[in-house]
ZAPA-699456 format. One record per residue (C-alpha): residue in three letters; z, y, x; residue number from 1. Coordinates in nm, 4 decimals. Layout:
 type       pz       py       px seq
  ALA        Z        Y        X NUM
...
REM end
This chain:
 type       pz       py       px seq
  MET   0.3933  -1.2292  -1.7334   1
  GLU   0.7685  -1.2767  -1.7271   2
  LYS   0.9845  -0.9837  -1.8333   3
  ASN   1.3348  -1.1240  -1.7887   4
  ASN   1.5429  -0.8088  -1.7334   5
  PRO   1.5864  -0.4939  -1.9447   6
  PHE   1.3359  -0.2166  -1.8724   7
  LEU   1.4445   0.1422  -1.8149   8
  SER   1.2484   0.4649  -1.8515   9
  PHE   1.2537   0.7299  -1.5793  10
  GLN   1.5000   0.9401  -1.7815  11
  GLN   1.7564   0.6616  -1.8282  12
  LYS   2.0623   0.6242  -1.6055  13
  GLN   2.0690   0.3440  -1.3488  14
  GLU   2.3698   0.1248  -1.2866  15
  ALA   2.5435   0.1861  -0.9546  16
  SER   2.4581  -0.1659  -0.8394  17
  TYR   2.0859  -0.0951  -0.8811  18
  SER   2.1053   0.2186  -0.6632  19
  PHE   2.2716   0.0088  -0.3918  20
  LYS   2.0491  -0.3002  -0.4120  21
  LYS   1.7185  -0.1111  -0.4104  22
  ILE   1.7720  -0.0055  -0.0469  23
  TRP   1.7100  -0.3671   0.0600  24
  ASN   1.4453  -0.4225  -0.2041  25
  PRO   1.1763  -0.1644  -0.1276  26
  ASP   0.9479  -0.3214  -0.3893  27
  TRP   1.1893  -0.2043  -0.6632  28
  PHE   1.1547   0.1398  -0.8200  29
  GLN   1.3248   0.3782  -0.5739  30
  GLY   1.3551   0.6917  -0.7878  31
  ASN   1.6135   0.8097  -1.0392  32
  ARG   1.6308   1.0615  -1.3229  33
  GLN   1.7806   1.3379  -1.1044  34
  MET   1.4767   1.3530  -0.8755  35
  LYS   1.2436   1.6528  -0.8865  36
  ASN   0.8985   1.6840  -0.7252  37
  TYR   0.8856   1.3084  -0.6833  38
  PHE   0.6138   1.0437  -0.6707  39
  GLU   0.6084   0.6673  -0.6429  40
  GLY   0.3117   0.4331  -0.6459  41
  TRP   0.2365   0.0648  -0.5862  42
  TYR  -0.0967  -0.0426  -0.4341  43
  PHE  -0.2297  -0.3765  -0.5664  44
  LYS  -0.5441  -0.4886  -0.3862  45
  SER  -0.7366  -0.8040  -0.4805  46
  VAL  -1.0485  -0.9556  -0.3223  47
  SER  -1.2525  -1.2395  -0.4718  48
  GLU  -1.3009  -1.5688  -0.2866  49
  ASN  -1.6608  -1.4885  -0.1917  50
  GLY  -1.5792  -1.1260  -0.1069  51
  ARG  -1.8238  -0.9894  -0.3651  52
  HIS  -1.5506  -0.8169  -0.5662  53
  SER  -1.2791  -0.5933  -0.4240  54
  MET  -1.0549  -0.3827  -0.6452  55
  ALA  -0.7309  -0.1896  -0.6019  56
  PHE  -0.5062  -0.0715  -0.8861  57
  ILE  -0.2284   0.1819  -0.8259  58
  PRO   0.0370   0.2283  -1.0957  59
  GLY   0.2768   0.5161  -1.0396  60
  ILE   0.4566   0.8305  -1.1521  61
  SER   0.4282   1.1998  -1.0693  62
  VAL   0.7363   1.4144  -1.1414  63
  ASN   0.7174   1.7930  -1.1045  64
  GLY   0.7869   2.1136  -1.2913  65
  THR   0.4484   2.1539  -1.4592  66
  ASP   0.2611   1.8263  -1.4975  67
  SER   0.4883   1.5205  -1.4942  68
  HIS   0.3134   1.2017  -1.5990  69
  SER   0.2560   0.8359  -1.5152  70
  PHE  -0.0780   0.6883  -1.4188  71
  VAL  -0.2878   0.3961  -1.3026  72
  GLN  -0.5605   0.4652  -1.0471  73
  ALA  -0.8405   0.2172  -0.9769  74
  ILE  -1.1012   0.1887  -0.7020  75
  ASN  -1.3997  -0.0437  -0.6754  76
  GLY  -1.4305  -0.1321  -0.3085  77
  LYS  -1.7982  -0.2196  -0.3285  78
  THR  -1.9205   0.0987  -0.4975  79
  GLY  -1.6482   0.3482  -0.4080  80
  GLN  -1.6149   0.4470  -0.7750  81
  THR  -1.2660   0.5501  -0.8848  82
  TRP  -1.0831   0.5982  -1.2150  83
  TYR  -0.7630   0.7823  -1.3102  84
  PHE  -0.5878   0.6661  -1.6256  85
  ARG  -0.3208   0.9126  -1.7300  86
  TYR  -0.0125   0.8395  -1.9438  87
  PRO   0.2985   1.0377  -2.0462  88
  LEU   0.5939   1.0117  -1.8085  89
  GLU   0.7806   0.8308  -2.0855  90
  ALA   0.5225   0.5501  -2.0713  91
  PHE   0.6556   0.4473  -1.7294  92
  LYS   0.9192   0.1715  -1.7394  93
  TYR   1.0801  -0.0324  -1.4621  94
  ASP   1.2812  -0.3518  -1.4361  95
  ALA   1.6554  -0.2880  -1.4242  96
  GLY   1.7132  -0.5865  -1.1962  97
  GLY   1.4011  -0.6606  -0.9960  98
  PHE   1.0432  -0.5604  -0.9280  99
  SER   0.8355  -0.5084  -1.2398 100
  VAL   0.6869  -0.1835  -1.3695 101
  ALA   0.4960  -0.0930  -1.6822 102
  VAL   0.2672   0.2030  -1.7449 103
  GLY   0.1841   0.2084  -2.1135 104
  PRO   0.0453  -0.1365  -2.2042 105
  ASN  -0.0142  -0.2253  -1.8387 106
  PHE   0.2360  -0.4492  -1.6591 107
  PHE   0.2723  -0.5076  -1.2817 108
  SER   0.4991  -0.7386  -1.0798 109
  LYS   0.4946  -0.9534  -0.7662 110
  LYS   0.3717  -1.2401  -0.9859 111
  GLY   0.0617  -1.0555  -1.1061 112
  PHE  -0.0497  -0.7874  -1.3471 113
  GLU  -0.1954  -0.7368  -1.6935 114
  LEU  -0.4370  -0.4522  -1.7610 115
  ASP  -0.5359  -0.2721  -2.0790 116
  LEU  -0.6802   0.0509  -1.9396 117
  GLN  -0.9227   0.2689  -2.1313 118
  ASN  -1.0375   0.6313  -2.1401 119
  GLU  -1.3632   0.8239  -2.1550 120
  THR  -1.4560   0.7137  -1.7990 121
  GLY  -1.4305   0.3381  -1.8529 122
  PHE  -1.2029   0.0418  -1.9193 123
  PHE  -1.0327  -0.2534  -1.7481 124
  LYS  -0.8811  -0.5437  -1.9365 125
  GLY  -0.7531  -0.8721  -1.7980 126
  LYS  -0.4838  -1.0608  -1.6173 127
  LEU  -0.4387  -1.1684  -1.2547 128
  SER  -0.1702  -1.4148  -1.1458 129
  PHE  -0.0413  -1.4360  -0.7890 130
  GLY   0.0763  -1.7297  -0.5835 131
  GLU   0.3801  -1.7126  -0.3593 132
  THR   0.3958  -1.3746  -0.1860 133
  ALA   0.4529  -1.3438   0.1889 134
  ARG   0.7321  -1.0884   0.2163 135
  PHE   0.8156  -0.8660   0.5114 136
  PRO   1.1630  -0.9774   0.6327 137
  VAL   1.4568  -0.7582   0.5307 138
  SER   1.7937  -0.7231   0.7055 139
  LEU   2.0757  -0.4716   0.7336 140
  ARG   1.9213  -0.3278   1.0503 141
  ARG   1.5664  -0.3405   0.9166 142
  PRO   1.5567  -0.2949   0.5368 143
  GLY   1.1777  -0.3236   0.5252 144
  ILE   0.8776  -0.2287   0.7339 145
  MET   1.0182   0.1206   0.8092 146
  GLY   1.3075  -0.0313   1.0041 147
  TRP   1.6080   0.1965   1.0474 148
  TYR   1.3907   0.4973   0.9522 149
  ARG   1.4456   0.3807   0.5938 150
  TYR   1.8003   0.5194   0.6242 151
  VAL   1.6864   0.8626   0.7490 152
  PRO   1.7356   1.1241   0.4730 153
  PHE   1.5022   1.4078   0.3719 154
  MET   1.1781   1.2367   0.4751 155
  GLU   0.8843   1.3404   0.2593 156
  CYS   0.7395   0.9900   0.2327 157
  TYR   0.8747   0.6356   0.2566 158
  HIS   0.6650   0.3203   0.2852 159
  GLY   0.7168  -0.0410   0.1796 160
  VAL   0.5190  -0.3646   0.1942 161
  VAL   0.5670  -0.5862  -0.1107 162
  SER   0.3346  -0.8749  -0.0228 163
  LEU   0.1632  -0.9283   0.3109 164
  ASP  -0.0643  -1.1872   0.1521 165
  HIS  -0.0910  -1.4035  -0.1593 166
  ALA  -0.3371  -1.6141  -0.3555 167
  VAL  -0.4962  -1.4663  -0.6678 168
  LYS  -0.6383  -1.6219  -0.9833 169
  GLY  -0.7746  -1.4695  -1.3001 170
  SER  -1.0423  -1.2244  -1.4045 171
  ILE  -1.0829  -0.8641  -1.5159 172
  GLU  -1.3328  -0.7388  -1.7709 173
  SER  -1.4535  -0.3827  -1.7115 174
  THR  -1.7208  -0.1261  -1.7804 175
  GLU  -1.8983  -0.2609  -1.4712 176
  GLY  -1.8895  -0.6247  -1.5836 177
  LEU  -1.6624  -0.9261  -1.5332 178
  PHE  -1.4765  -0.9585  -1.2005 179
  ASN  -1.3615  -1.3130  -1.1205 180
  PHE  -1.0789  -1.3183  -0.8652 181
  SER  -0.9846  -1.6871  -0.8845 182
  ASN  -0.9130  -1.8367  -0.5396 183
  GLY  -0.9117  -1.4831  -0.3982 184
  ARG  -0.6495  -1.3072  -0.1844 185
  GLY  -0.4198  -1.0165  -0.2617 186
  TYR  -0.1965  -0.7589  -0.0936 187
  ILE   0.0681  -0.5148  -0.2264 188
  GLU   0.2307  -0.2093  -0.0666 189
  LYS   0.3832   0.1161  -0.1885 190
  ASP   0.4856   0.4743  -0.1085 191
  TRP   0.7491   0.7047  -0.2559 192
  GLY   0.8945   1.0488  -0.1888 193
  THR   0.7722   1.4040  -0.2452 194
  SER   0.4434   1.4271  -0.0507 195
  MET   0.2132   1.2136   0.1584 196
  PRO   0.2004   1.3089   0.5303 197
  GLU   0.0005   1.6002   0.6728 198
  ALA  -0.2435   1.3617   0.8435 199
  TRP  -0.2655   0.9845   0.8694 200
  ILE  -0.4707   0.6790   0.9580 201
  TRP  -0.4210   0.3662   0.7484 202
  MET  -0.6005   0.0332   0.7678 203
  GLN  -0.5367  -0.3058   0.6068 204
  THR  -0.7065  -0.6393   0.5603 205
  ASN  -0.6030  -0.9927   0.4713 206
  HIS  -0.9545  -1.1292   0.4212 207
  PHE  -1.0071  -1.3320   0.7395 208
  SER  -1.1796  -1.6689   0.7796 209
  GLN  -0.8350  -1.8345   0.7750 210
  ALA  -0.6277  -1.7652   0.4649 211
  GLY  -0.2789  -1.6351   0.5355 212
  THR  -0.3874  -1.3984   0.8123 213
  SER  -0.3015  -1.0359   0.7338 214
  PHE  -0.2901  -0.7003   0.9113 215
  MET  -0.1804  -0.3435   0.8351 216
  LEU  -0.1386  -0.0289   1.0449 217
  SER  -0.0326   0.3229   0.9472 218
  ILE  -0.0112   0.6179   1.1892 219
  ALA   0.1044   0.9524   1.0500 220
  LYS   0.2182   1.3038   1.1331 221
  ILE   0.5550   1.3138   0.9618 222
  PRO   0.7328   1.6413   0.8743 223
  TRP   1.1116   1.6308   0.8912 224
  ILE   1.3651   1.9166   0.8528 225
  GLY   1.1417   2.1971   0.9783 226
  SER   0.9806   1.9909   1.2531 227
  SER   0.7464   1.6913   1.2726 228
  PHE   0.6736   1.3803   1.4747 229
  THR   0.4001   1.1175   1.4964 230
  GLY   0.5159   0.7736   1.3930 231
  PHE   0.3517   0.4433   1.3160 232
  LEU   0.4264   0.1046   1.1640 233
  GLY   0.2365  -0.2146   1.1042 234
  PHE   0.2207  -0.5902   1.1313 235
  PHE  -0.0088  -0.8814   1.2109 236
  LEU   0.0533  -1.2147   1.0368 237
  HIS  -0.1188  -1.5343   1.1524 238
  GLN  -0.0322  -1.9016   1.0982 239
  GLY   0.3076  -1.8022   0.9648 240
  GLN   0.4007  -1.5956   1.2704 241
  LEU   0.4712  -1.2270   1.2120 242
  PHE   0.4076  -0.9657   1.4815 243
  PRO   0.5702  -0.6365   1.3717 244
  PHE   0.4955  -0.3200   1.5673 245
  ALA   0.6268   0.0287   1.5021 246
  THR   0.7816   0.3368   1.6555 247
  TYR   1.1261   0.1835   1.6024 248
  THR   1.0324  -0.1398   1.7893 249
  GLY   0.9453   0.0495   2.1082 250
  ALA   0.5711  -0.0122   2.0739 251
  LYS   0.3309   0.2685   2.1665 252
  VAL  -0.0077   0.3873   2.0462 253
  ALA  -0.2083   0.3743   2.3704 254
  THR  -0.5524   0.4772   2.2429 255
  ILE  -0.7157   0.6320   1.9374 256
  GLU  -1.0915   0.6887   1.9558 257
  HIS  -1.3256   0.7438   1.6674 258
  THR  -1.6863   0.8319   1.5946 259
  ALA  -1.8632   0.8979   1.2667 260
  ASP  -1.8853   0.5254   1.1914 261
  GLU  -1.6171   0.3521   1.3966 262
  LEU  -1.2477   0.3739   1.4869 263
  PHE  -1.0783   0.2061   1.7866 264
  ILE  -0.6990   0.1845   1.8282 265
  LYS  -0.4865   0.0052   2.0887 266
  ILE  -0.1154  -0.0669   2.0420 267
  LYS   0.1073  -0.1827   2.3291 268
  SER   0.4541  -0.3348   2.3199 269
  ARG   0.6689  -0.5253   2.5696 270
  LYS   0.5526  -0.8632   2.4407 271
  PHE   0.1946  -0.8115   2.3242 272
  SER  -0.0904  -0.5686   2.2747 273
  LEU  -0.3234  -0.5303   1.9797 274
  GLU  -0.6755  -0.3874   1.9696 275
  MET  -0.8413  -0.2865   1.6432 276
  THR  -1.1993  -0.1747   1.5852 277
  ALA  -1.2704  -0.0592   1.2302 278
  GLU  -1.6179  -0.0025   1.0872 279
  LYS  -1.6171   0.2315   0.7893 280
  GLY  -1.7494   0.1286   0.4466 281
  GLU  -1.8067   0.2842   0.1045 282
  LYS  -1.5511   0.5558   0.0236 283
  GLY  -1.3917   0.6544  -0.3058 284
  ARG  -1.1909   0.9611  -0.4099 285
  LEU  -0.8237   0.9034  -0.4909 286
  LYS  -0.5485   1.1439  -0.5931 287
  ALA  -0.2457   1.1842  -0.3640 288
  PRO   0.0839   1.3707  -0.4145 289
  VAL   0.1914   1.7118  -0.2863 290
  SER   0.5479   1.7980  -0.3928 291
  GLY   0.5149   1.5394  -0.6673 292
  ASN   0.1873   1.6836  -0.8011 293
  MET  -0.1149   1.4514  -0.7890 294
  ASP  -0.3555   1.7270  -0.6882 295
  ARG  -0.4611   1.6307  -0.3346 296
  VAL  -0.7901   1.4417  -0.3032 297
  ILE  -0.8251   1.1806  -0.0287 298
  HIS  -1.1014   0.9334   0.0544 299
  GLU  -1.0425   0.5619   0.0917 300
  SER  -1.2692   0.2717   0.1755 301
  ILE  -1.1799  -0.0859   0.0804 302
  ASP  -1.5135  -0.2171   0.2058 303
  ALA  -1.4496  -0.1642   0.5776 304
  THR  -1.4476  -0.4291   0.8520 305
  ILE  -1.1711  -0.4573   1.1134 306
  GLN  -1.2060  -0.6569   1.4352 307
  ILE  -0.8644  -0.7692   1.5664 308
  LYS  -0.7720  -0.8849   1.9169 309
  LEU  -0.4148  -0.9879   1.9992 310
  PHE  -0.3071  -1.0346   2.3630 311
  ASN   0.0174  -1.1594   2.5173 312
  ARG   0.1900  -0.9711   2.7987 313
  LYS  -0.0253  -1.1521   3.0578 314
  GLY  -0.3461  -1.0381   2.8888 315
  ASN  -0.4355  -1.3777   2.7430 316
  ILE  -0.6024  -1.3666   2.4015 317
  LEU  -0.3825  -1.5095   2.1251 318
  PHE  -0.6181  -1.4217   1.8407 319
  THR  -0.9576  -1.2700   1.7845 320
  GLY  -1.1183  -1.2363   1.4440 321
  SER  -1.2757  -1.0080   1.1893 322
  GLY  -1.1207  -0.8999   0.8594 323
  THR  -1.3550  -0.7855   0.5831 324
  ASN  -1.2995  -0.5963   0.2567 325
  ALA  -1.0575  -0.3823   0.4545 326
  GLY  -0.8817  -0.0690   0.3389 327
  LEU  -0.9346   0.2350   0.5613 328
  GLU  -0.8153   0.5950   0.5280 329
  LEU  -0.8515   0.8834   0.7739 330
  VAL  -0.6869   1.1830   0.6100 331
  GLY  -0.6316   1.5350   0.7430 332
  GLU  -0.6815   1.6415   1.1040 333
  THR  -0.6427   1.2957   1.2582 334
  SER  -0.7004   1.4262   1.6128 335
  ILE  -0.3339   1.5393   1.6143 336
  LEU  -0.2322   1.1711   1.5996 337
  SER  -0.3859   1.0863   1.9394 338
  PRO  -0.1377   1.0037   2.2181 339
REM end
């Protein structure tokens, strides 16, 4: 992997230009050494060509008064097994002029990652390389998928999409055997702030019959300055056309219905409507932040299936298809998210 720029530790001072540029580069490290009760994590998901292997690796940091450290989490989408590899905070390094992060001997960037993870629970060693990443468009008015909400101060959690879709090649050796991801597909997103929301629904897949098709939706109860509101953001990418939908675009969540095994959501906007039916898969236990501490346990599936239907304003179907190896989280009291 290329490491062209100097790397900084969390405790080192950033140049003023970095603090300015990172606003329009949500993939870059967003923290600084003055931050307390802070977390940041990047979610790298890879699925093999035949769909038999699905893994996500999450490098990140947890900064708080009692247990600051860096980490890499891993989840096997087919079995639901998870791992937490812990490192000192000082082991976290980030690129001083772009998007690359290192946690101990492990290196992550938009071009791929190298793993050398090992503890008493297992090991992962290998290298994955990525093709050209499909990036969510950035502008002054919309510096990422959060839109103008990215400029709102004092939010507990911010969200970014690093790659909507990309090709993957390479393999990873692990306690569970050899995972070959060549000719597979990948996706990268991230979160940063102090805590994850009180309750949320998140779903994502870019494993459709036609490569280059990708979808993500997040609906959350968001605390802000003594109050809270329900907001959502997402996108659907197909044949190079991007359909963004979010609270800030004027779109609305029309329906949320779920049973023990299935979740149905309908989104409406002025130009189109989107229907999603998700079937739950194997779930794994991941750690999530509360005031910077990684002590909240959530459950995530990356073996779900999501049926997508996209309609134009006249009700004509623009797309219908099924995405497999999908990520799915329902966390907290999700009934409070219903319209």
